[in-house]
N, C-alpha and C positions, 0 to 999 in steps of 0.2 A: 432726711440726708439731700441734698441737690443731684447727687447721682440717681437719686431709683423716682426721680419726677420727670413725669410730662411735659414736653412741650406744646403749645397751642397745634404744632404741626403734626406730633406724634411721639412715640415713647424717644425718651432720650438716644445717645448712641450706645451707653454702657447699657442701660435693657436691651439695647437690641443685638449689641455683642454679647448678652448672655443667654436670650431664647435662642441665637445664631448655633454661638456652642452646643448650648444643650438639644437642638435638635438633630445637631451634629453630630453626634454625642449616640441620640437616641438611634438616629438614621445606622451605626456602628454597632452599638450594642447588640439592638433585638434581633437583626439577619443572624449572628450571634448565636445568640441564645437560642436561635430557631432551628439552626445548624446542629447545634450539639444535642439538642433535642431531638430531630431528625435521624443523628448517628447513633443517642444513645437506643431512639428503637435499631435500627440497625444491628445490634450488638445484641438485642435482645431477642431479633428474629434469628439471628446467627445460631444464636444457643440456646431455644425453646426446641423443645421435642412434641413439638405437635404435628398432625398427617402434613405429607408433603402437598399436598394441594392446599391444605389451610396455609400453610406459613408462604405456598406461590399466590393464592388469592392476597391475602395481605398485603406480603412484601410487594405489589404489584399497585395497590391502593396508598398503599403509604408511602412508596416512592414517587407515583405521580404527584398524590394530594401531597405530599410535601413541601417537592420542588414549589409545587403552583402556589402554596401556602409561604412558603419563602421567597416568592420572586414578589408576592399582593404586598405583604407585607414593610418588604424593604420599599415597593415602589411608593405605598401612601407614605412613607415615614417621610421619604425625601422630597414625598411633594410637600410637604409642611415647611422645607426649610426655604430661605430666599431668595430669590430667583438666579442670583446668579452663584452662589453654591448648589442648589437644581442643578443648571445647565452641565456645570461640571463636575456634578455625580452621577445624575441618572443613568448617562453610556453606561458606565463599571457596575450600574447594576442589572443589565442584560446580558452585558461582556462576562462577568465577574468568575460567575459559578464554571462558563468555559473555560476559561483562562486560568481559574484553578483544577479544573481536570486534567487540562495540559497540563500543568505544572507537577500535579500529583502522580499522573498515569507517563509523561515524556521527560520532562527537564528532570526531576529530580531522579529518575531510575537512570538515565543518560548518565548525569553527573556523579550517582554511585560506580555505575560500570565503569566509567572512568578510573576511580579511587581504586576500585577491586582490580582493575586492570597493570597496576603497579605491584598487587600483590601476589605472594605465592599462591600454592593449592587452598591452603587453611584460610587465608583471608587476615591472615593474623601479622607477616613480616612482607615488610617491603624490599620486593628485590626491584626495585631500577627497573630499566628497561630490557631486563631478559623476556620477559612474554611476547614484548613485542620483534625482539630478536628471531625469535623462534617464529615468530609470525612472518617473517621476513627470509626466512633463511631456511624452515626447514624440509625435509623433500617433501611430504604430505600437503604441505602449507602452499608449497610452489604448484606441486601439478595442481593445487586447487584454484589457484589462480588462472591456473593456465586453463580450464575445463571452461571457466567463469568468463573468460575474452572467448573461449571457440561460441560458448550461449550468446553473446553480445553481439560476435558476429555474424554468424551463421545464420543462431535463432532468429533475432534482429531484423536482418538485412530478408530473409525469406518469408518473416511474417508481415511485412510490411512490403515484399514486394511481390507477395500473390493478393495481400490483401489489394494492394493500388490495382493490379491489374483485373483483380475480379469486380472492381468495383468501377473501372471504365468498363469494360464487356458485360455486365448486369445491366448495366445502366440505360444500354441499349438494346435490350429483350424484350421479349412481351411478357417474360413471366420472371420479369424480377425478383418480385417479393419468394418466390419459392425459392428459388435460386439461393438469396441472399437467406432466407428461414433456414435453410440447409447449414449451409456453410458456417452460420451463426449459434447455431445449434448449439457446437460441444463446449462452447461458452458459462450453459448453463451445467456443466459439468463440474463438481471439484477439483482439482488439483490430484487428489489422493483418490480419487474415482478414477482420473481418466488413466494415471500410473496404476492402478491395478486392472483394466482393462487391457493398454499393451503388454502390461507383462504377461498375460493371455496368449496373445498378439503374440508374443517374440518368447513364446515354452518353447524349451527345449530338451526331450526327453530323455538323449542320448543314445547312442550307437545300435545300432540293431535292431530298433524297433518299428522301422518301417512306415507303411500308414501306418499306426497306433499314433503318430506324433500329432498331438493336441493340439500346437499351437498353430495359427492361424499362415503363418508365412512361412514355418517350414512347411509346415499340410501344402500349400500350396508348390514350392520348393522341390518335393516329391513327387508331387502330380507329374510337374515337367519334367523328370526323370534326373533333377539334381538331388544334392545329399542335405539333410539339416544340418542346422549348425548352430552353437552358444552363442546368439547375438549380442548378449551383453554382458561376456566374457571375452571379445575380442578386442582389445584394447588398440589403437585407440578408435577405432570404426563404432564402439557402443555408445559413444557419447555425440556421435553424429546418428543414430538410430535410439536417444532421448532426445537429441534435440526435434527432432519430429512429430515428437510428444507436444512440444513445446509451438511449433507450427501451427499443426492441427488445433491444438485451442486460441491463442491467437490471431491468426488470420483470420477466425471473423469479426473479432473486437477491431482490427486495422480495416479492414474491407465497411464497417457499417459508418466508422468515423470521415474516414475519405470520403466515401461516397456521397455523407451528407456534404462533405465541402465542395466537392464536385459538380451537385445539383445547385450550387451557390454562384458558377460560372455564368453571367451574361451569354445569353442564346448567340446573342449580336458580334461580343469577340469571336467564336469561333467561328460561326458564317463570315465574319470579314475573312476568315484568315482561308478558309476555302475557297471564298470568292477570289482572291489573291493567288494562288495556284498551293498553297500548302497544305502538304498532306497529310493526313491523318498521324504518322507518327511524329510530324516536325508542329503541329500543332499540339500536340499530346507534350513534345517536350518543350514549345516556346511559350506555350499559352499556360494549360492547365496546371504543369508543376510548379511555373511560377506564383501562380494564384492562389493555387493551395499548399504554398510552401510553408506558413505555418501552420496547419493543421496536421502538415506532412513530421515537421519538427516536433510537434509538442506527441504524435503519435510514436515515433522511431524511442525518443527519452522516456515516453511512461514503458514501452517493451524493454528498454535497458534496463531501467529501474527494477523490471521484473525479472530478467536475467541475472540482475547481479544480487537480490535476494531469494533466488531460488531455493527451493528447499523440498518440497513435499514429489516430486517427483521422483528427482535420484531416493529419497530416502524409502520410498514404498519400492521400486523398481531395483537397485540394486546396492540400496544401505550406505552406498559411495564404495562399493570395492571396485576391483579390476579396473583399476586407473578411473572412474567417474565420478572420484571425489569432489566438492563442490565447495566457498568458501562458508555458506551456512550450514554443512552437512557437519564439516569439521568443527563450528561451534559447536552444536548437541552432542558431537563423541565427547568434547571436551571435557564439557559439563556434566553432560548426566551418566555417560560411561565411565570415562575415565575420572572424571570428579576434580578436574585440576580447574577451580573459578579464575583462577590468577588468566592462563591460556585462554580460557574461555572470552572473558569480557575482553581481551587486548584484540580478539576476532573479532569479536562485537564493536568493538571502535572503529578499527581497519575496515569493515562494512561501513559501517556509517559514514566513515570520511569517503568512499569510495562512491557512495550512491550521492551524497553531499552535493556535489558541483551539479552533478546532473538534474538535482533538485532544482537548486538553484538557476540554472539554465531554462528548465521546464516553465517557472516561476515567471522568468524575465518575458520568455514569450506569450504567455498569458497576461502581461500586464503592457507588452509594448506591441500586440499584435490583438485583432480579432480573431482567433483562431479558430472559433467555433460560429 
């Protein structure tokens, strides 16, 4: 048949098309088969009763080796495709697994949560917007919104403000590295660990204990002739006592990032300002702040996102009692304490919607400015 003949210049268009389609199908089919083999290996490891150390070792080797094999096989097959197809497909060989993981662990759960938010506690009956009405009208939820707003304003304000102040002052000190290391050190502590530490700080044993009070703050108050207080049971001030922990943790982060931005300011600018008679305060607000504006906004939005998602500190310290509840903790209570999946899902969607605008703004800052 003429369609199968080759011309003097090479294979006919029909043969070229068949070969291209065959290679394309192989490039798709073989990685899928490889992935299924890896998946079956995972199921085998999950259901096996071998000693744990053996399972961990095999899982690491299987996982790392399997992913490497998947990349190698896929890339080898794509290299066999015609140049136009290869250039179009090859990038997806490398970003495809990452996109698949994001879809599996982020996009699909988000869509599933959205569907659950319109259902009742059994996830079987659709209740429309009832869960969202609860999220925006319930007294406890309104309290949680108020508290998250306090964390956003005061937690972010003090964290960034102190971080910026320390960064400016430490930049002129002989012992800059020592000061920064001490202030940054709390960042090495988990939020749960920080909550446990400060819970001991605020401990209150009750009336009549006297000098036997074990909480550091109450012990200091008693030593100064005052009266011990249940600091975590005094609304609304207990929210500010909790915010202190966030400031303690986040000031070091803000200081390090802002300090690196300040060191990038050309010395000639500051020197010219001083020669022109500008005071240190004026030079700070007219030169330093505008120059590091991109980094400053990035740090602010990052800490705002943290304050919106805050959970660990409140959960460890108060459990959300005594007027200290926050959105993430109420989600936890609704889902795992009260068993109301619909309300918990609606709260999660509300929290996501609150965080997304800040994240979008943050990403725009990264794209439009050189913030670091």
